[in-house]
ROLO-907114 format. One line per 8 residues: number of its first residue (from 1); their letters; for each residue x, y, z of C-alpha. Coordinates in Angstrom, 2 decimals, decimal comma, padded with zeros to 5 digits. Layout:
N
NUM = A = X:Y:Z | ...
// end
This chain:
283
1 = XXXXXXXX = -131,77:037,27:068,82 | -134,88:039,33:068,12 | -135,62:040,80:064,71 | -136,09:044,47:063,93 | -137,93:046,22:066,75 | -140,79:048,71:066,23 | -139,18:050,91:068,87 | -136,95:053,59:067,41
9 = XXXXXXXX = -134,90:053,53:070,65 | -134,04:049,90:070,06 | -133,49:050,39:066,34 | -131,23:053,41:066,86 | -129,12:051,43:069,33 | -129,00:048,49:066,91 | -127,81:050,79:064,11 | -125,13:052,33:066,36
17 = XXXXXXXX = -123,81:048,84:067,10 | -123,84:048,08:063,36 | -121,73:051,18:062,69 | -119,17:050,11:065,29 | -118,86:046,67:063,71 | -118,58:048,18:060,24 | -115,77:050,44:061,40 | -113,92:047,46:062,86
25 = XXXXXXXX = -114,11:045,71:059,49 | -112,91:048,76:057,57 | -110,11:049,48:060,04 | -108,95:045,89:059,54 | -108,82:046,50:055,78 | -111,37:043,79:055,04 | -114,16:043,77:052,49 | -117,52:042,38:053,45
33 = XXXXXXXX = -116,81:039,21:051,48 | -113,43:038,74:053,14 | -114,86:039,14:056,62 | -117,70:036,73:055,78 | -115,20:034,13:054,59 | -113,17:034,43:057,80 | -116,35:034,12:059,88 | -117,63:031,19:057,85
41 = XXXXXXXX = -121,00:032,60:056,87 | -122,73:033,99:053,77 | -121,91:037,62:052,79 | -125,62:038,43:053,05 | -125,40:037,94:056,81 | -122,61:040,51:057,04 | -124,73:042,94:055,02 | -127,75:042,47:057,32
49 = XXXXXXXX = -125,63:043,03:060,43 | -124,02:046,17:058,98 | -127,42:047,60:058,03 | -128,76:047,01:061,53 | -131,41:044,69:060,10 | -130,41:041,87:062,44 | -128,80:041,87:065,86 | -125,66:039,68:065,99
57 = XXXXXXXX = -125,44:036,89:068,55 | -122,61:036,58:071,06 | -120,97:033,99:068,77 | -121,34:036,33:065,76 | -119,57:039,15:067,61 | -116,76:036,87:068,75 | -116,23:035,67:065,18 | -116,35:039,24:063,84
65 = XXXXXXXX = -113,79:040,53:066,34 | -111,50:037,56:065,76 | -111,67:038,14:062,00 | -110,77:041,81:062,51 | -108,05:041,16:065,07 | -109,91:043,15:067,72 | -110,73:040,51:070,33 | -110,06:043,11:073,05
73 = XXXXXXXX = -113,40:044,73:072,10 | -115,43:041,51:072,10 | -116,90:041,66:075,60 | -117,83:045,34:075,33 | -119,62:044,72:072,04 | -121,44:041,69:073,44 | -122,61:043,76:076,42 | -123,83:046,46:074,03
81 = XXXXXXXX = -125,73:043,92:071,93 | -127,39:042,43:075,01 | -128,46:045,90:076,15 | -130,04:046,51:072,74 | -131,76:043,13:072,89 | -133,30:043,94:076,28 | -135,10:046,99:074,86 | -137,60:044,83:072,96
89 = XXXXXXXX = -138,63:041,55:074,54 | -141,44:039,31:073,35 | -143,76:038,17:076,13 | -143,45:034,52:075,07 | -139,70:034,81:075,43 | -139,99:036,57:078,79 | -142,56:034,02:080,01 | -140,90:030,93:078,58
97 = XXXXXXXX = -140,28:029,66:082,12 | -143,43:031,18:083,60 | -144,45:034,66:084,72 | -142,85:034,81:088,18 | -139,39:035,95:087,02 | -140,80:038,90:085,06 | -142,83:040,01:088,07 | -139,71:039,87:090,25
105 = XXXXXXXX = -137,83:041,99:087,70 | -140,65:044,54:087,82 | -140,34:044,56:091,62 | -136,69:045,61:091,32 | -137,53:048,34:088,78 | -140,28:049,79:090,99 | -138,02:049,62:094,02 | -135,54:051,84:092,18
113 = XXXXXXXX = -138,17:054,26:090,82 | -139,17:057,30:092,84 | -141,66:058,93:090,46 | -143,75:056,66:088,24 | -146,40:057,90:085,83 | -148,73:055,17:084,64 | -151,38:055,14:081,91 | -153,77:052,21:081,45
121 = XXXXXXXX = -156,52:051,60:078,93 | -157,15:047,91:079,66 | -156,51:046,77:083,26 | -155,38:048,36:086,55 | -151,59:048,45:087,09 | -150,10:045,37:088,69 | -149,22:047,13:091,96 | -152,92:048,04:092,43
129 = XXXXXXXX = -154,33:044,62:091,55 | -155,94:042,40:094,16 | -154,70:038,79:094,34 | -158,03:037,53:092,94 | -157,96:039,93:089,98 | -154,27:039,27:089,26 | -154,98:035,53:089,29 | -157,85:035,86:086,80
137 = XXXXXXXX = -155,78:038,07:084,49 | -152,64:035,96:084,61 | -154,56:032,78:083,94 | -155,91:034,40:080,77 | -152,43:035,53:079,70 | -150,89:032,12:080,38 | -153,60:030,37:078,38 | -153,22:032,80:075,47
145 = XXXXXXXX = -149,43:032,56:075,33 | -149,26:028,84:076,00 | -146,44:029,35:078,53 | -145,81:027,40:081,79 | -148,42:028,00:084,48 | -146,85:029,43:087,62 | -149,70:031,84:088,26 | -149,75:031,44:092,05
153 = XXXXXXXX = -146,07:032,37:092,36 | -146,39:035,16:089,78 | -149,38:036,67:091,59 | -147,46:036,72:094,87 | -144,56:038,51:093,16 | -146,90:041,00:091,48 | -148,84:041,84:094,64 | -145,55:042,31:096,53
161 = XXXXXXXX = -144,98:045,52:094,55 | -147,84:047,15:096,44 | -145,50:047,58:099,42 | -143,97:050,60:097,67 | -147,29:052,40:098,07 | -146,60:052,45:101,80 | -142,80:052,46:102,07 | -140,09:054,88:101,02
169 = XXXXXXXX = -140,62:058,01:098,98 | -142,28:056,44:095,97 | -144,89:058,46:094,11 | -147,38:056,97:091,65 | -149,44:059,16:089,33 | -151,95:056,88:087,65 | -154,36:057,55:084,81 | -156,98:055,02:083,74
177 = XXXXXXXX = -159,51:055,10:080,97 | -163,05:054,55:082,29 | -163,00:051,34:080,23 | -160,61:049,85:082,81 | -163,45:050,07:085,34 | -165,98:048,55:082,96 | -164,19:045,68:081,23 | -165,31:042,34:082,73
185 = XXXXXXXX = -161,75:041,03:082,96 | -162,78:038,81:085,88 | -166,05:037,54:087,36 | -168,38:040,13:088,96 | -167,33:039,37:092,53 | -163,64:039,71:091,69 | -164,30:042,90:089,74 | -166,18:044,40:092,68
193 = XXXXXXXX = -163,27:043,58:094,97 | -160,82:045,15:092,52 | -162,83:048,34:092,15 | -163,29:048,68:095,91 | -159,54:048,28:096,30 | -159,02:051,27:093,98 | -161,25:053,30:096,28 | -159,24:052,12:099,30
201 = XXXXXXXX = -155,86:053,24:097,93 | -156,99:056,61:096,60 | -156,40:058,43:099,94 | -152,77:057,28:100,12 | -150,22:060,09:099,97 | -148,17:058,11:097,45 | -151,06:057,77:094,98 | -152,76:060,13:092,56
209 = XXXXXXXX = -155,49:058,30:090,66 | -157,29:059,93:087,75 | -160,01:058,47:085,55 | -160,58:059,59:081,94 | -164,36:059,47:081,41 | -165,93:058,02:078,28 | -167,45:061,46:077,74 | -164,15:063,37:077,87
217 = XXXXXXXX = -163,36:065,43:074,79 | -160,23:063,72:073,47 | -157,07:065,71:072,91 | -154,95:062,53:073,07 | -156,31:059,30:071,65 | -156,42:056,10:073,77 | -152,98:054,49:073,82 | -151,31:051,23:074,81
225 = XXXXXXXX = -150,38:050,89:078,50 | -147,15:052,64:079,46 | -145,09:053,46:082,54 | -142,67:056,42:082,72 | -139,96:055,80:085,33 | -138,23:058,91:086,69 | -138,12:060,58:083,24 | -135,36:058,16:082,21
233 = XXXXXXXX = -137,29:055,23:080,75 | -140,75:054,42:079,43 | -141,96:050,82:079,50 | -144,63:050,15:076,90 | -146,80:047,02:076,94 | -148,11:045,70:073,63 | -149,93:042,45:072,89 | -146,73:040,64:071,99
241 = XXXXXXXX = -143,88:042,46:073,70 | -142,53:044,74:076,39 | -140,64:047,70:074,94 | -138,21:049,65:077,10 | -137,75:053,12:075,65 | -134,63:054,99:076,76 | -134,04:057,47:073,95 | -134,65:060,89:075,58
249 = XXXXXXXX = -136,75:062,16:072,66 | -139,10:059,20:072,89 | -139,32:059,32:076,68 | -140,25:062,99:076,35 | -143,02:062,05:073,90 | -144,53:059,67:076,45 | -144,30:062,34:079,13 | -146,03:064,77:076,77
257 = XXXXXXXX = -148,78:062,27:076,01 | -149,24:061,64:079,73 | -149,65:065,37:080,37 | -152,32:065,58:077,69 | -154,16:062,54:079,04 | -153,99:064,00:082,54 | -155,85:067,10:081,44 | -158,82:064,93:080,43
265 = XXXXXXXX = -158,95:062,98:083,70 | -161,13:063,57:086,73 | -159,89:063,08:090,27 | -161,19:062,98:093,82 | -164,96:062,74:094,24 | -165,59:062,71:090,49 | -163,27:059,74:090,06 | -164,85:057,96:093,01
273 = XXXXXXXX = -168,29:058,48:091,46 | -167,15:056,74:088,26 | -165,80:053,81:090,28 | -168,99:053,51:092,35 | -171,06:053,61:089,16 | -168,97:050,80:087,72 | -169,47:048,76:090,90 | -173,25:049,32:090,74
281 = XXX = -173,27:048,19:087,10 | -171,95:044,78:088,19 | -175,27:044,12:089,88
// end
């Protein structure tokens, strides 16, 4: 499974699992060396698991519980370990069979979310992307990661999320850095279409779109893209991984950062002016 995560939510959960396993060993009256011998691995592996430095596999947990005589706890511990593992997922692992599956998973998450706050410093959010822009972006990602190319299917799954702008009681509060409007992520024609689409969705009751101008006096520095779902989870997108933050303290930090970023943003006519200016700059 994955190595130590940079997310404190994931690391805290990993350490809690390590404590549970350590208690099982102690309750069984085993030393670390004795448990290692019963499991058939080096004592150093037991030490790493107990320190939370490595997440045990399903087979590791089964061996551990068997050694401690606590096989009744095996499935619960495996489920806990898998939940920890899902907090930090490398893109190459997520995309190992292509990008479509991840986009479908995002569809389910957005279907369940009523209030979503989104901050972007690189590209528009997937649910606001045009098919042409999404295709250009996903082709770049696929080439960079060297993963299977199922861009056409992935684009269809990504664009499908836009239905929640029009159905149900979903509410999207979106903040973009002005750089999102200016980066030539696709060819000029595709960029124009994408920017015009942003103008088209701005009047929707489900959408609040703010733009943080280059000239804004910063009170919060530019950050990686993140999504806050109903105050219960923040999904952070880095170059190499998706991090799902569930620890309340961390989720609150993302909400606090969003509030600060929101104070720097312009909305309505001022935001539209920035988008029109970006369109004009494309020639």
